NUMAR-298030 format. One record per residue: residue number from 1; x, z, y of N, C-alpha, C in turn; residue in three letters. Coordinates in pm, whole numbers, plus 50000, padded with zeros to 5 digits. Atoms other than C-alpha are relative to their C-alpha. Example, Ala and Ser with C-alpha at 12.3 -4.5 7.8 and 13.67 -1.06 7.14 Angstrom:
NUMAR-298030
+------+--------+-------+---------+---------+-------+----------+--------+-------+---------+-------+
: paba : n_east :  n_up : n_north : ca_east : ca_up : ca_north : c_east :  c_up : c_north : numar :
+------+--------+-------+---------+---------+-------+----------+--------+-------+---------+-------+
:    1 :  50089 : 50000 :   49881 :   51230 : 50780 :    49550 :  50090 : 50000 :   50120 :   ALA :
:    2 :  49918 : 49994 :   49881 :   51367 : 50714 :    49894 :  49923 : 50073 :   50109 :   SER :
+------+--------+-------+---------+---------+-------+----------+--------+-------+---------+-------+
//
This chain:
NUMAR-298030
+------+--------+-------+---------+---------+-------+----------+--------+-------+---------+-------+
: paba : n_east :  n_up : n_north : ca_east : ca_up : ca_north : c_east :  c_up : c_north : numar :
+------+--------+-------+---------+---------+-------+----------+--------+-------+---------+-------+
:    1 :  50089 : 50005 :   50112 :   19345 : 85067 :    17767 :  49966 : 50143 :   49957 :   UNK :
:    2 :  50046 : 49868 :   50038 :   19142 : 85367 :    17656 :  50043 : 50031 :   49858 :   UNK :
:    3 :  49959 : 49955 :   50132 :   19278 : 85562 :    17362 :  49891 : 50091 :   49945 :   UNK :
:    4 :  50097 : 49914 :   50065 :   19027 : 85713 :    17121 :  50050 : 50034 :   49861 :   UNK :
:    5 :  49966 : 49964 :   50136 :   19090 : 85906 :    16806 :  49880 : 49967 :   49912 :   UNK :
:    6 :  50110 : 50033 :   50091 :   18886 : 85817 :    16503 :  49907 : 50118 :   49979 :   UNK :
:    7 :  50081 : 49881 :   50021 :   18763 : 86176 :    16480 :  49928 : 50044 :   50127 :   UNK :
:    8 :  50058 : 49960 :   49873 :   18664 : 86197 :    16847 :  50072 : 50117 :   50064 :   UNK :
:    9 :  49924 : 49887 :   49948 :   18920 : 86471 :    16900 :  50115 : 49950 :   50087 :   UNK :
:   10 :  49883 : 50028 :   49918 :   19203 : 86483 :    17149 :  50121 : 49991 :   49909 :   UNK :
:   11 :  49876 : 50017 :   50076 :   19531 : 86357 :    17007 :  50117 : 49991 :   50097 :   UNK :
:   12 :  49879 : 50005 :   49916 :   19889 : 86359 :    17135 :  50025 : 49861 :   50056 :   UNK :
:   13 :  49981 : 50138 :   49955 :   19870 : 85980 :    17179 :  49905 : 49959 :   50112 :   UNK :
:   14 :  50096 : 50033 :   49895 :   19583 : 85991 :    17429 :  50064 : 50011 :   50137 :   UNK :
:   15 :  49950 : 50000 :   49862 :   19646 : 85923 :    17797 :  49951 : 50126 :   50073 :   UNK :
:   16 :  50033 : 49874 :   49932 :   19656 : 86242 :    18007 :  49881 : 49984 :   50094 :   UNK :
:   17 :  50109 : 50022 :   49904 :   19430 : 86100 :    18279 :  49865 : 49987 :   49934 :   UNK :
:   18 :  50127 : 50017 :   50072 :   19163 : 86004 :    18026 :  49952 : 50133 :   49942 :   UNK :
:   19 :  50037 : 49868 :   50053 :   19173 : 86347 :    17864 :  49936 : 50083 :   50110 :   UNK :
:   20 :  50049 : 49919 :   49889 :   19126 : 86516 :    18201 :  49870 : 49947 :   50059 :   UNK :
:   21 :  50122 : 50057 :   49945 :   18860 : 86274 :    18318 :  49879 : 50035 :   49913 :   UNK :
:   22 :  50111 : 49973 :   50093 :   18645 : 86328 :    18010 :  49982 : 50147 :   49972 :   UNK :
:   23 :  50004 : 49857 :   50035 :   18731 : 86694 :    17959 :  50080 : 50080 :   50103 :   UNK :
:   24 :  49923 : 49932 :   49895 :   18837 : 86854 :    18290 :  50034 : 50145 :   49965 :   UNK :
:   25 :  49974 : 49862 :   50039 :   18821 : 87196 :    18128 :  50133 : 50015 :   49925 :   UNK :
:   26 :  49870 : 49994 :   50068 :   19140 : 87108 :    17937 :  50115 : 50025 :   50098 :   UNK :
:   27 :  49895 : 49977 :   49900 :   19332 : 87148 :    18264 :  50060 : 50139 :   49985 :   UNK :
:   28 :  49946 : 49864 :   50016 :   19369 : 87518 :    18181 :  50117 : 50002 :   49902 :   UNK :
:   29 :  49888 : 50006 :   50094 :   19600 : 87423 :    17892 :  50126 : 49953 :   50072 :   UNK :
:   30 :  49886 : 50046 :   49922 :   19825 : 87230 :    18130 :  50055 : 50114 :   50087 :   UNK :
:   31 :  49958 : 49889 :   49914 :   19832 : 87530 :    18364 :  50073 : 50107 :   49919 :   UNK :
:   32 :  49935 : 49902 :   50086 :   19918 : 87767 :    18078 :  50142 : 49957 :   49964 :   UNK :
:   33 :  49868 : 50052 :   50035 :   20214 : 87542 :    17994 :  50092 : 49988 :   50122 :   UNK :
:   34 :  49920 : 50008 :   49879 :   20334 : 87555 :    18355 :  50010 : 49859 :   50055 :   UNK :
:   35 :  50001 : 50138 :   49952 :   20249 : 87191 :    18418 :  49889 : 49990 :   50104 :   UNK :
:   36 :  50097 : 49994 :   49890 :   20082 : 87187 :    18759 :  49983 : 49868 :   50073 :   UNK :
:   37 :  50010 : 50130 :   49933 :   20117 : 86821 :    18848 :  49899 : 49911 :   49927 :   UNK :
:   38 :  50102 : 50070 :   50078 :   19800 : 86718 :    18666 :  49957 : 49870 :   50067 :   UNK :
:   39 :  50044 : 50119 :   49930 :   19710 : 86465 :    18934 :  50109 : 49899 :   50026 :   UNK :
:   40 :  49890 : 50092 :   49970 :   20047 : 86292 :    18933 :  49975 : 49862 :   49940 :   UNK :
:   41 :  50021 : 50138 :   50043 :   20071 : 85917 :    18882 :  50034 : 49979 :   49853 :   UNK :
:   42 :  49964 : 50014 :   50141 :   20229 : 85964 :    18538 :  49883 : 50020 :   49906 :   UNK :
:   43 :  50117 : 49972 :   50082 :   19901 : 86095 :    18403 :  49912 : 49879 :   49976 :   UNK :
:   44 :  50082 : 50120 :   50015 :   19746 : 85753 :    18446 :  50046 : 49910 :   49886 :   UNK :
:   45 :  49949 : 50087 :   50106 :   19969 : 85595 :    18185 :  50078 : 50072 :   49891 :   UNK :
:   46 :  49923 : 49926 :   50100 :   20157 : 85868 :    17996 :  49909 : 50063 :   49897 :   UNK :
:   47 :  50073 : 49929 :   50104 :   20039 : 85999 :    17664 :  50022 : 50149 :   50019 :   UNK :
:   48 :  49987 : 49856 :   49993 :   19990 : 86370 :    17628 :  50139 : 50042 :   49949 :   UNK :
:   49 :  49869 : 49967 :   50055 :   20301 : 86389 :    17411 :  50113 : 49964 :   50096 :   UNK :
:   50 :  49895 : 50043 :   49908 :   20516 : 86189 :    17653 :  50004 : 50087 :   50125 :   UNK :
:   51 :  50006 : 49918 :   49879 :   20398 : 86390 :    17952 :  50054 : 50140 :   49977 :   UNK :
:   52 :  49952 : 49865 :   50028 :   20462 : 86725 :    17789 :  50150 : 50000 :   49973 :   UNK :
:   53 :  49856 : 50006 :   50030 :   20802 : 86620 :    17659 :  50081 : 49971 :   50126 :   UNK :
:   54 :  49931 : 50026 :   49874 :   20896 : 86492 :    18006 :  50021 : 50130 :   50078 :   UNK :
:   55 :  49987 : 49869 :   49937 :   20849 : 86853 :    18115 :  50071 : 50099 :   49910 :   UNK :
:   56 :  49918 : 49915 :   50084 :   21075 : 86986 :    17841 :  49929 : 50071 :   49887 :   UNK :
:   57 :  50075 : 49935 :   50108 :   20808 : 87083 :    17591 :  50042 : 49943 :   49864 :   UNK :
:   58 :  49959 : 50035 :   50136 :   20877 : 87072 :    17217 :  49884 : 49939 :   49921 :   UNK :
:   59 :  50105 : 50050 :   50088 :   20688 : 86910 :    16931 :  49898 : 50110 :   49970 :   UNK :
:   60 :  50090 : 49887 :   50027 :   20545 : 87254 :    16854 :  49909 : 50025 :   50120 :   UNK :
:   61 :  50082 : 49983 :   49878 :   20427 : 87291 :    17216 :  49891 : 49895 :   50007 :   UNK :
:   62 :  50096 : 50111 :   49997 :   20256 : 86951 :    17192 :  49888 : 50028 :   49900 :   UNK :
:   63 :  50100 : 49971 :   50103 :   20081 : 87046 :    16867 :  49908 : 50113 :   50043 :   UNK :
:   64 :  50081 : 49887 :   49955 :   19966 : 87378 :    17013 :  49907 : 49960 :   50114 :   UNK :
:   65 :  50083 : 50046 :   49889 :   19837 : 87208 :    17329 :  49881 : 49919 :   49949 :   UNK :
:   66 :  50108 : 50081 :   50058 :   19636 : 86956 :    17125 :  49897 : 50091 :   49934 :   UNK :
:   67 :  50091 : 49907 :   50068 :   19491 : 87239 :    16916 :  49914 : 50076 :   50100 :   UNK :
:   68 :  50073 : 49924 :   49899 :   19395 : 87445 :    17223 :  49897 : 49913 :   50072 :   UNK :
:   69 :  50093 : 50089 :   49931 :   19239 : 87145 :    17398 :  49879 : 49969 :   49912 :   UNK :
:   70 :  50111 : 50028 :   50090 :   19029 : 87062 :    17093 :  49910 : 50122 :   49981 :   UNK :
:   71 :  50081 : 49879 :   50007 :   18916 : 87424 :    17068 :  49912 : 50014 :   50123 :   UNK :
:   72 :  50075 : 49992 :   49875 :   18810 : 87420 :    17433 :  49885 : 49899 :   50001 :   UNK :
:   73 :  50102 : 50104 :   50001 :   18624 : 87090 :    17396 :  49894 : 50031 :   49896 :   UNK :
:   74 :  50095 : 49964 :   50106 :   18464 : 87210 :    17072 :  49904 : 50108 :   50044 :   UNK :
:   75 :  50086 : 49893 :   49949 :   18332 : 87524 :    17241 :  49901 : 49944 :   50101 :   UNK :
:   76 :  50087 : 50060 :   49899 :   18191 : 87315 :    17527 :  49886 : 49925 :   49931 :   UNK :
:   77 :  50102 : 50078 :   50070 :   18008 : 87086 :    17285 :  49904 : 50089 :   49923 :   UNK :
:   78 :  50086 : 49908 :   50074 :   17873 : 87386 :    17091 :  49901 : 50071 :   50090 :   UNK :
:   79 :  50088 : 49930 :   49904 :   17717 : 87536 :    17405 :  49873 : 49925 :   50030 :   UNK :
+------+--------+-------+---------+---------+-------+----------+--------+-------+---------+-------+
//
């Protein structure tokens, strides 16, 4: 099932695969965090929060990733 935020922004509860499918430019945030398995099967069903925490990331890391992804998507939409 597709997860959408009410604001149209990326949230920690969204599925990784859906985020990447709609906003491939967010992959740079995953790379910055040292998460290089973007195409793994977990991305098809794991939320952003679950996926990052599975790789040892903290709540703060998750919040920062969401913020960065929304900044990237916001810049794309502004162009």
